[in-house]
MIDOSE-1310 file (N, C-alpha, C; in nm, 2 decimals, decimal comma, always signed):
residues 232
mtfr	+3,62/+6,36/+0,32/+3,56/+6,25/+0,24/+3,60/+6,09/+0,25; +3,57/+6,01/+0,30/+3,51/+5,90/+0,30/+3,51/+5,85/+0,12; +3,64/+5,72/+0,12/+3,62/+5,63/-0,03/+3,44/+5,60/-0,07; +3,36/+5,61/+0,00/+3,22/+5,54/+0,06/+3,18/+5,67/+0,00
kfly	+3,15/+5,75/+0,04/+3,12/+5,90/+0,00/+3,13/+5,96/-0,17; +3,26/+5,94/-0,16/+3,30/+5,97/-0,31/+3,22/+5,89/-0,39; +3,24/+5,77/-0,42/+3,18/+5,64/-0,46/+3,02/+5,70/-0,55; +2,95/+5,75/-0,40/+2,81/+5,74/-0,36/+2,80/+5,86/-0,48
rlac	+2,86/+6,03/-0,40/+2,86/+6,14/-0,53/+2,91/+6,14/-0,69; +2,97/+6,03/-0,71/+3,05/+6,00/-0,86/+2,90/+5,95/-0,87; +2,87/+5,85/-0,84/+2,74/+5,80/-0,90/+2,62/+5,85/-0,95; +2,64/+5,98/-0,83/+2,48/+6,08/-0,87/+2,54/+6,17/-1,00
llpv	+2,70/+6,22/-1,02/+2,65/+6,28/-1,11/+2,70/+6,23/-1,29; +2,72/+6,08/-1,21/+2,75/+6,04/-1,39/+2,62/+6,07/-1,45; +2,45/+6,00/-1,40/+2,37/+6,07/-1,51/+2,35/+6,25/-1,55; +2,39/+6,31/-1,46/+2,39/+6,44/-1,51/+2,57/+6,44/-1,66
glsa	+2,62/+6,41/-1,57/+2,74/+6,41/-1,72/+2,73/+6,32/-1,80; +2,64/+6,24/-1,84/+2,61/+6,09/-1,95/+2,48/+6,24/-2,06; +2,40/+6,29/-1,93/+2,35/+6,36/-2,00/+2,37/+6,51/-2,10; +2,44/+6,56/-2,07/+2,51/+6,65/-2,12/+2,58/+6,60/-2,25
cgyw	+2,65/+6,48/-2,27/+2,71/+6,43/-2,39/+2,60/+6,34/-2,46; +2,50/+6,36/-2,43/+2,41/+6,31/-2,49/+2,34/+6,19/-2,46; +2,38/+6,11/-2,43/+2,40/+5,95/-2,40/+2,20/+5,92/-2,34; +2,19/+5,98/-2,30/+2,03/+6,00/-2,24/+1,92/+6,02/-2,38
dahe	+1,98/+6,10/-2,45/+1,90/+6,16/-2,52/+1,91/+6,05/-2,69; +2,02/+6,01/-2,70/+2,04/+5,91/-2,75/+1,97/+5,77/-2,76; +1,95/+5,68/-2,60/+1,86/+5,59/-2,55/+1,73/+5,67/-2,58; +1,70/+5,80/-2,58/+1,48/+5,79/-2,60/+1,46/+5,82/-2,73
ahka	+1,59/+5,83/-2,82/+1,55/+5,80/-2,99/+1,49/+5,69/-2,98; +1,61/+5,64/-2,95/+1,57/+5,45/-2,99/+1,48/+5,38/-2,94; +1,49/+5,42/-2,82/+1,37/+5,35/-2,77/+1,19/+5,43/-2,83; +1,19/+5,51/-2,85/+1,10/+5,58/-2,96/+1,07/+5,55/-3,07
qyem	+1,21/+5,44/-3,12/+1,17/+5,31/-3,25/+1,08/+5,23/-3,22; +1,11/+5,20/-3,12/+1,02/+5,06/-3,03/+0,87/+5,06/-3,00; +0,87/+5,19/-2,88/+0,75/+5,26/-2,81/+0,62/+5,29/-2,98; +0,71/+5,37/-3,07/+0,59/+5,45/-3,12/+0,51/+5,32/-3,24
igmt	+0,60/+5,23/-3,28/+0,55/+5,15/-3,38/+0,42/+5,06/-3,33; +0,28/+5,07/-3,43/+0,17/+5,06/-3,42/+0,08/+5,19/-3,34; +0,17/+5,23/-3,32/+0,04/+5,38/-3,30/-0,04/+5,45/-3,43; -0,18/+5,49/-3,42/-0,21/+5,54/-3,49/-0,17/+5,69/-3,55
tydl	-0,16/+5,66/-3,66/-0,12/+5,84/-3,76/-0,21/+5,96/-3,63; -0,34/+5,93/-3,60/-0,39/+6,00/-3,56/-0,31/+6,02/-3,37; -0,23/+5,98/-3,31/-0,18/+5,95/-3,20/-0,07/+6,03/-3,25; +0,00/+6,00/-3,36/+0,16/+6,02/-3,38/+0,08/+6,22/-3,36
qaca	+0,04/+6,25/-3,48/+0,03/+6,38/-3,47/-0,02/+6,46/-3,34; -0,07/+6,39/-3,25/-0,10/+6,46/-3,17/+0,02/+6,47/-3,05; +0,10/+6,43/-3,05/+0,20/+6,38/-3,00/+0,35/+6,46/-3,05; +0,33/+6,41/-3,23/+0,47/+6,46/-3,24/+0,44/+6,57/-3,36
gspn	+0,29/+6,63/-3,40/+0,27/+6,76/-3,49/+0,28/+6,68/-3,62; +0,22/+6,76/-3,70/+0,23/+6,75/-3,85/+0,32/+6,70/-3,88; +0,38/+6,61/-4,04/+0,49/+6,60/-4,07/+0,55/+6,74/-4,17; +0,66/+6,73/-4,18/+0,70/+6,84/-4,27/+0,67/+6,81/-4,41
stka	+0,67/+6,65/-4,46/+0,62/+6,64/-4,57/+0,61/+6,46/-4,58; +0,50/+6,48/-4,67/+0,45/+6,31/-4,68/+0,47/+6,27/-4,83; +0,45/+6,11/-4,90/+0,51/+6,06/-4,98/+0,40/+5,96/-4,97; +0,29/+5,93/-5,06/+0,23/+5,83/-5,06/+0,28/+5,74/-5,15
lndt	+0,29/+5,61/-5,07/+0,39/+5,49/-5,21/+0,26/+5,43/-5,22; +0,19/+5,40/-5,23/-0,01/+5,30/-5,26/-0,02/+5,39/-5,18; -0,21/+5,27/-5,19/-0,31/+5,33/-5,11/-0,37/+5,29/-4,94; -0,23/+5,24/-4,93/-0,22/+5,20/-4,79/-0,11/+5,25/-4,72
tavw	+0,03/+5,25/-4,78/+0,15/+5,24/-4,77/+0,18/+5,42/-4,77; +0,25/+5,50/-4,68/+0,30/+5,67/-4,70/+0,44/+5,66/-4,63; +0,50/+5,74/-4,63/+0,65/+5,77/-4,56/+0,62/+5,93/-4,55; +0,60/+5,96/-4,41/+0,65/+6,08/-4,32/+0,75/+6,07/-4,32
eydi	+0,75/+6,19/-4,32/+0,96/+6,29/-4,29/+0,88/+6,43/-4,18; +0,98/+6,37/-4,07/+0,93/+6,50/-3,96/+1,12/+6,55/-3,97; +1,16/+6,70/-3,97/+1,24/+6,73/-3,97/+1,24/+6,84/-3,83; +1,44/+6,85/-3,80/+1,42/+6,97/-3,68/+1,59/+6,97/-3,70
srsv	+1,60/+7,07/-3,66/+1,77/+7,11/-3,65/+1,76/+7,22/-3,55; +1,93/+7,26/-3,48/+1,93/+7,35/-3,39/+2,06/+7,39/-3,38; +2,08/+7,43/-3,34/+2,24/+7,55/-3,35/+2,31/+7,46/-3,20; +2,42/+7,49/-3,27/+2,51/+7,46/-3,20/+2,59/+7,54/-3,13
pslp	+2,58/+7,64/-2,98/+2,68/+7,70/-2,99/+2,82/+7,71/-2,95; +2,90/+7,82/-2,98/+3,04/+7,81/-3,00/+3,12/+7,85/-2,84; +3,26/+7,78/-2,85/+3,28/+7,77/-2,72/+3,38/+7,88/-2,67; +3,39/+7,96/-2,59/+3,47/+8,08/-2,61/+3,63/+8,03/-2,63
nsgv	+3,75/+8,08/-2,64/+3,89/+8,03/-2,59/+3,96/+8,05/-2,51; +4,03/+7,99/-2,46/+4,12/+8,01/-2,35/+4,16/+7,90/-2,27; +4,32/+7,94/-2,22/+4,37/+7,83/-2,16/+4,54/+7,79/-2,24; +4,56/+7,70/-2,21/+4,70/+7,64/-2,30/+4,64/+7,64/-2,43
ipas	+4,47/+7,51/-2,38/+4,46/+7,48/-2,54/+4,33/+7,50/-2,57; +4,29/+7,62/-2,70/+4,20/+7,65/-2,70/+4,03/+7,54/-2,70; +3,89/+7,55/-2,61/+3,84/+7,48/-2,64/+3,79/+7,43/-2,74; +3,78/+7,53/-2,83/+3,76/+7,52/-3,00/+3,84/+7,40/-3,06
aais	+3,95/+7,41/-3,02/+4,01/+7,31/-3,11/+4,04/+7,15/-3,06; +3,99/+7,16/-2,91/+3,98/+7,04/-2,84/+3,87/+7,01/-2,85; +3,78/+7,05/-2,86/+3,60/+7,02/-2,89/+3,65/+6,99/-3,10; +3,69/+7,06/-3,13/+3,75/+6,97/-3,26/+3,79/+6,87/-3,26
ayqs	+3,90/+6,85/-3,24/+3,93/+6,70/-3,20/+3,88/+6,57/-3,17; +3,83/+6,60/-3,09/+3,67/+6,50/-3,03/+3,60/+6,46/-3,19; +3,52/+6,58/-3,21/+3,48/+6,51/-3,31/+3,54/+6,50/-3,41; +3,66/+6,50/-3,45/+3,70/+6,41/-3,57/+3,75/+6,31/-3,52
ifgg	+3,76/+6,25/-3,38/+3,79/+6,10/-3,36/+3,67/+6,01/-3,33; +3,59/+6,08/-3,25/+3,44/+6,01/-3,17/+3,26/+6,09/-3,24; +3,31/+6,21/-3,30/+3,22/+6,23/-3,36/+3,09/+6,33/-3,31; +3,01/+6,40/-3,31/+2,89/+6,48/-3,20/+2,82/+6,59/-3,25
agss	+2,83/+6,66/-3,14/+2,79/+6,81/-3,23/+2,71/+6,81/-3,32; +2,57/+6,74/-3,30/+2,50/+6,70/-3,46/+2,42/+6,83/-3,42; +2,39/+6,83/-3,56/+2,27/+6,96/-3,60/+2,15/+6,98/-3,52; +2,09/+6,81/-3,68/+2,01/+6,81/-3,74/+1,92/+6,65/-3,75
crml	+1,80/+6,65/-3,78/+1,78/+6,52/-3,72/+1,67/+6,49/-3,88; +1,63/+6,40/-3,92/+1,56/+6,37/-4,05/+1,52/+6,23/-3,96; +1,37/+6,21/-3,90/+1,25/+6,12/-3,91/+1,20/+6,06/-4,01; +1,22/+5,92/-4,05/+1,16/+5,92/-4,18/+1,01/+5,81/-4,09
vrid	+0,89/+5,76/-4,15/+0,82/+5,75/-4,10/+0,72/+5,63/-4,20; +0,73/+5,53/-4,18/+0,65/+5,39/-4,26/+0,51/+5,44/-4,21; +0,42/+5,50/-4,25/+0,29/+5,47/-4,25/+0,19/+5,35/-4,33; +0,15/+5,23/-4,26/+0,10/+5,11/-4,35/-0,05/+5,13/-4,29
hdrv	-0,16/+5,12/-4,34/-0,29/+5,17/-4,31/-0,33/+5,24/-4,17; -0,24/+5,37/-4,16/-0,27/+5,42/-4,14/-0,25/+5,43/-3,94; -0,12/+5,34/-3,97/-0,03/+5,33/-3,79/+0,13/+5,33/-3,83; +0,21/+5,37/-3,81/+0,30/+5,36/-3,80/+0,39/+5,23/-3,80
aeih	+0,43/+5,18/-3,88/+0,45/+5,05/-3,89/+0,68/+5,03/-3,86; +0,73/+5,18/-3,94/+0,90/+5,19/-3,89/+0,95/+5,31/-3,89; +1,02/+5,32/-3,83/+1,08/+5,49/-3,79/+1,27/+5,44/-3,78; +1,28/+5,59/-3,86/+1,41/+5,56/-3,96/+1,46/+5,68/-3,89
yagd	+1,65/+5,73/-3,86/+1,72/+5,84/-3,89/+1,76/+5,90/-3,94; +1,80/+6,02/-3,99/+1,91/+6,05/-4,10/+1,95/+6,17/-4,07; +2,06/+6,25/-4,08/+2,11/+6,34/-4,11/+2,25/+6,38/-3,96; +2,28/+6,46/-3,96/+2,39/+6,45/-3,90/+2,31/+6,49/-3,68
ddey	+2,28/+6,42/-3,71/+2,18/+6,40/-3,57/+2,28/+6,31/-3,43; +2,42/+6,33/-3,43/+2,48/+6,21/-3,37/+2,49/+6,35/-3,22; +2,50/+6,30/-3,13/+2,55/+6,40/-3,04/+2,69/+6,35/-2,95; +2,75/+6,37/-2,88/+2,88/+6,33/-2,84/+2,91/+6,16/-2,75
igqd	+2,80/+6,11/-2,72/+2,77/+5,99/-2,67/+2,65/+5,93/-2,74; +2,69/+5,82/-2,83/+2,54/+5,76/-2,83/+2,52/+5,80/-3,02; +2,42/+5,78/-3,02/+2,38/+5,74/-3,18/+2,22/+5,83/-3,22; +2,23/+5,93/-3,26/+2,08/+5,99/-3,33/+1,99/+6,04/-3,18
gics	+2,11/+6,15/-3,11/+2,04/+6,20/-3,01/+1,98/+6,32/-2,99; +2,05/+6,39/-3,13/+1,91/+6,52/-3,18/+1,79/+6,48/-3,18; +1,77/+6,35/-3,25/+1,63/+6,28/-3,30/+1,51/+6,28/-3,21; +1,60/+6,27/-3,06/+1,48/+6,27/-2,94/+1,37/+6,44/-2,91
mltr	+1,45/+6,52/-2,97/+1,35/+6,62/-2,98/+1,27/+6,60/-3,08; +1,20/+6,51/-3,19/+1,10/+6,51/-3,23/+1,02/+6,39/-3,16; +1,08/+6,31/-3,08/+1,02/+6,21/-3,06/+0,97/+6,20/-2,85; +1,02/+6,35/-2,88/+1,00/+6,43/-2,64/+0,88/+6,39/-2,68
gcar	+0,79/+6,47/-2,71/+0,65/+6,48/-2,69/+0,60/+6,33/-2,68; +0,58/+6,23/-2,74/+0,54/+6,14/-2,78/+0,58/+6,06/-2,69; +0,71/+6,04/-2,56/+0,77/+5,99/-2,49/+0,73/+6,04/-2,39; +0,76/+6,16/-2,36/+0,71/+6,25/-2,20/+0,54/+6,19/-2,14
qpeg	+0,47/+6,25/-2,25/+0,32/+6,15/-2,26/+0,27/+6,07/-2,33; +0,29/+5,95/-2,34/+0,22/+5,88/-2,43/+0,11/+5,81/-2,46; +0,07/+5,83/-2,59/-0,07/+5,76/-2,62/-0,07/+5,66/-2,62; -0,22/+5,63/-2,67/-0,30/+5,52/-2,62/-0,26/+5,38/-2,67
tmrd	-0,24/+5,41/-2,76/-0,19/+5,38/-2,88/-0,02/+5,32/-2,89; +0,03/+5,38/-2,79/+0,15/+5,34/-2,79/+0,24/+5,19/-2,67; +0,31/+5,11/-2,72/+0,34/+5,02/-2,61/+0,47/+5,07/-2,51; +0,48/+5,01/-2,41/+0,61/+4,97/-2,40/+0,72/+4,90/-2,42
apgi	+0,82/+5,01/-2,36/+0,97/+4,95/-2,41/+1,02/+4,80/-2,33; +1,07/+4,70/-2,37/+1,13/+4,58/-2,31/+1,24/+4,66/-2,18; +1,22/+4,50/-2,03/+1,32/+4,55/-2,01/+1,31/+4,66/-1,89; +1,35/+4,60/-1,78/+1,35/+4,69/-1,67/+1,48/+4,83/-1,70
wpmg	+1,37/+4,95/-1,68/+1,47/+5,06/-1,74/+1,64/+5,04/-1,61; +1,72/+5,13/-1,67/+1,77/+5,16/-1,83/+1,83/+5,04/-1,91; +1,81/+4,93/-1,84/+1,82/+4,80/-1,90/+1,76/+4,77/-2,01; +1,78/+4,59/-2,10/+1,66/+4,56/-2,20/+1,79/+4,60/-2,33
pisa	+1,72/+4,56/-2,43/+1,75/+4,55/-2,59/+1,73/+4,73/-2,63; +1,69/+4,82/-2,52/+1,72/+4,96/-2,59/+1,81/+5,01/-2,60; +1,90/+5,02/-2,66/+2,06/+5,10/-2,67/+2,07/+5,26/-2,73; +2,20/+5,31/-2,66/+2,24/+5,47/-2,65/+2,30/+5,42/-2,82
fhsm	+2,33/+5,33/-2,86/+2,44/+5,35/-2,99/+2,38/+5,25/-3,08; +2,29/+5,21/-3,05/+2,25/+5,17/-3,24/+2,08/+5,21/-3,19; +2,01/+5,20/-3,35/+1,87/+5,20/-3,38/+1,85/+4,99/-3,33; +1,69/+5,07/-3,30/+1,58/+4,94/-3,29/+1,61/+4,88/-3,45
ptee	+1,62/+4,72/-3,41/+1,56/+4,65/-3,57/+1,46/+4,71/-3,59; +1,43/+4,70/-3,77/+1,33/+4,70/-3,79/+1,25/+4,59/-3,81; +1,10/+4,58/-3,77/+0,99/+4,50/-3,73/+0,99/+4,48/-3,87; +0,88/+4,32/-3,89/+0,90/+4,26/-4,07/+0,77/+4,34/-4,09
qrte	+0,74/+4,39/-4,27/+0,67/+4,48/-4,27/+0,58/+4,34/-4,40; +0,44/+4,45/-4,40/+0,37/+4,35/-4,51/+0,46/+4,37/-4,66; +0,40/+4,23/-4,70/+0,41/+4,26/-4,86/+0,40/+4,38/-4,93; +0,26/+4,41/-4,91/+0,21/+4,54/-4,97/+0,26/+4,67/-4,93
atys	+0,32/+4,68/-4,83/+0,38/+4,77/-4,76/+0,55/+4,80/-4,85; +0,59/+4,73/-4,90/+0,74/+4,71/-4,93/+0,75/+4,70/-5,07; +0,67/+4,60/-5,15/+0,67/+4,57/-5,27/+0,55/+4,70/-5,40; +0,60/+4,70/-5,41/+0,52/+4,79/-5,55/+0,46/+4,67/-5,68
dksg	+0,43/+4,70/-5,76/+0,40/+4,63/-5,82/+0,51/+4,58/-5,98; +0,61/+4,67/-6,00/+0,72/+4,63/-6,04/+0,84/+4,51/-5,96; +0,84/+4,60/-5,84/+0,96/+4,50/-5,76/+0,90/+4,39/-5,70; +0,77/+4,34/-5,73/+0,70/+4,26/-5,67/+0,69/+4,12/-5,77
kfvp	+0,70/+4,20/-5,90/+0,67/+4,08/-6,00/+0,85/+4,07/-6,06; +0,97/+4,16/-5,96/+1,12/+4,11/-6,00/+1,14/+4,11/-5,85; +1,24/+4,02/-5,80/+1,29/+4,01/-5,68/+1,43/+3,97/-5,71; +1,48/+3,98/-5,59/+1,65/+3,98/-5,60/+1,69/+3,79/-5,57
nyah	+1,75/+3,77/-5,61/+1,76/+3,63/-5,59/+1,97/+3,61/-5,54; +1,96/+3,63/-5,42/+2,11/+3,63/-5,35/+2,23/+3,51/-5,34; +2,13/+3,42/-5,42/+2,19/+3,30/-5,51/+2,22/+3,26/-5,60; +2,22/+3,39/-5,74/+2,27/+3,36/-5,81/+2,35/+3,32/-5,83
kpne	+2,44/+3,28/-6,01/+2,55/+3,26/-6,04/+2,66/+3,41/-6,08; +2,75/+3,41/-6,06/+2,82/+3,56/-6,06/+2,78/+3,61/-6,25; +2,78/+3,53/-6,35/+2,73/+3,56/-6,47/+2,55/+3,64/-6,50; +2,48/+3,59/-6,37/+2,36/+3,60/-6,39/+2,35/+3,72/-6,33
pliq	+2,24/+3,81/-6,33/+2,17/+3,90/-6,29/+2,13/+3,94/-6,17; +2,16/+3,97/-6,06/+2,09/+3,97/-5,91/+1,94/+3,96/-5,91; +1,92/+4,07/-5,93/+1,74/+4,10/-5,97/+1,70/+4,03/-6,07; +1,57/+3,91/-6,06/+1,55/+3,79/-6,16/+1,38/+3,78/-6,11
papk	+1,29/+3,78/-6,22/+1,19/+3,76/-6,23/+1,12/+3,65/-6,10; +1,06/+3,67/-6,03/+0,95/+3,64/-5,91/+0,97/+3,46/-5,92; +0,99/+3,42/-5,88/+0,89/+3,29/-5,89/+0,73/+3,30/-5,92; +0,68/+3,19/-6,02/+0,61/+3,17/-6,03/+0,48/+3,11/-5,94
dgsi	+0,51/+3,06/-5,81/+0,43/+3,07/-5,75/+0,39/+3,18/-5,63; +0,47/+3,29/-5,65/+0,47/+3,43/-5,62/+0,52/+3,43/-5,43; +0,60/+3,33/-5,43/+0,68/+3,38/-5,31/+0,85/+3,48/-5,35; +0,89/+3,54/-5,28/+0,97/+3,63/-5,24/+1,06/+3,58/-5,13
pkvr	+1,20/+3,55/-5,20/+1,30/+3,51/-5,14/+1,36/+3,60/-5,06; +1,37/+3,49/-4,91/+1,38/+3,57/-4,81/+1,57/+3,63/-4,77; +1,57/+3,73/-4,71/+1,73/+3,79/-4,71/+1,80/+3,73/-4,56; +1,92/+3,67/-4,59/+1,92/+3,59/-4,49/+2,01/+3,66/-4,42
rnng	+1,97/+3,64/-4,30/+2,01/+3,76/-4,17/+2,08/+3,67/-4,09; +2,16/+3,74/-3,96/+2,26/+3,66/-3,88/+2,16/+3,66/-3,78; +2,05/+3,59/-3,75/+1,99/+3,59/-3,62/+2,00/+3,55/-3,47; +2,04/+3,61/-3,40/+2,08/+3,57/-3,27/+2,23/+3,58/-3,26
linl	+2,24/+3,57/-3,34/+2,47/+3,63/-3,37/+2,50/+3,75/-3,31; +2,64/+3,76/-3,26/+2,72/+3,88/-3,23/+2,69/+3,93/-3,35; +2,69/+4,02/-3,42/+2,68/+4,11/-3,55/+2,80/+4,23/-3,46; +2,86/+4,23/-3,57/+2,98/+4,36/-3,56/+2,99/+4,45/-3,63
hqgd	+2,94/+4,57/-3,70/+2,92/+4,67/-3,74/+3,04/+4,80/-3,72; +3,05/+4,84/-3,82/+3,09/+5,04/-3,75/+3,00/+5,14/-3,75; +3,01/+5,19/-3,68/+2,90/+5,34/-3,61/+2,91/+5,40/-3,73; +2,83/+5,49/-3,71/+2,81/+5,63/-3,73/+2,99/+5,72/-3,72
nglp	+2,96/+5,72/-3,60/+3,16/+5,80/-3,52/+3,27/+5,68/-3,58; +3,23/+5,60/-3,63/+3,38/+5,49/-3,66/+3,42/+5,43/-3,58; +3,33/+5,40/-3,44/+3,37/+5,31/-3,31/+3,26/+5,16/-3,36; +3,33/+5,00/-3,37/+3,26/+4,95/-3,34/+3,15/+4,92/-3,24
ilrt	+3,05/+4,87/-3,30/+2,92/+4,86/-3,24/+2,88/+4,68/-3,26; +2,90/+4,62/-3,12/+2,82/+4,50/-3,10/+2,68/+4,49/-3,12; +2,58/+4,38/-3,20/+2,44/+4,37/-3,21/+2,46/+4,23/-3,14; +2,37/+4,21/-3,02/+2,35/+4,08/-3,01/+2,20/+4,05/-2,99
ytgn	+2,12/+4,07/-3,03/+2,00/+4,09/-2,98/+1,95/+3,99/-3,11; +1,82/+3,96/-3,14/+1,77/+3,84/-3,20/+1,66/+3,93/-3,24; +1,65/+3,92/-3,40/+1,55/+4,01/-3,48/+1,61/+4,05/-3,61; +1,59/+4,09/-3,69/+1,57/+4,12/-3,82/+1,70/+4,22/-3,85
């Protein structure tokens, strides 16, 4: 076998290996966090089904909860190093083998405004891979009110290793009467409370963000994650 043929076969096997480790599941879950924003609740239910529970925040805003779980098969122990021991060692260092996902969807005026994932939802590579099981129906057969993710697949801002930034939300969708009258003052002095009465002009202090900079934070698996996008 020539070196060129070896590289070709390796390139063909790479997507299969990444798929088995959960990379593409994580990518699809984060892609859905972009594409499903703005879609109607009718279309959401048509492709993702009815939510497990709903919570009305006010007359125009609600949070819908979707839950899913799967069983993780056990591997037989054989050879010098038992497979289960090797897998456990890998999980303790890098994480993976998640079994459940909770998808929280903010609904604003009957449209999807925000999507968050929670739970033991990581696979061996990437974050939130289990959650792709909740969004798979919408991803494989997109509804008319969904938008296309930017970039040329598989490049672009969608990553398997971190969620998409949330879009700016309307004040009515994020503040109740109480939280609208009292707001955080991040420039407060050490002896003053963080939560203070809102300015008399009704303005809400903006949260300082490092837009456009390289942001480093720790992922769920303990490894560092770099974010270089411009957004919230």
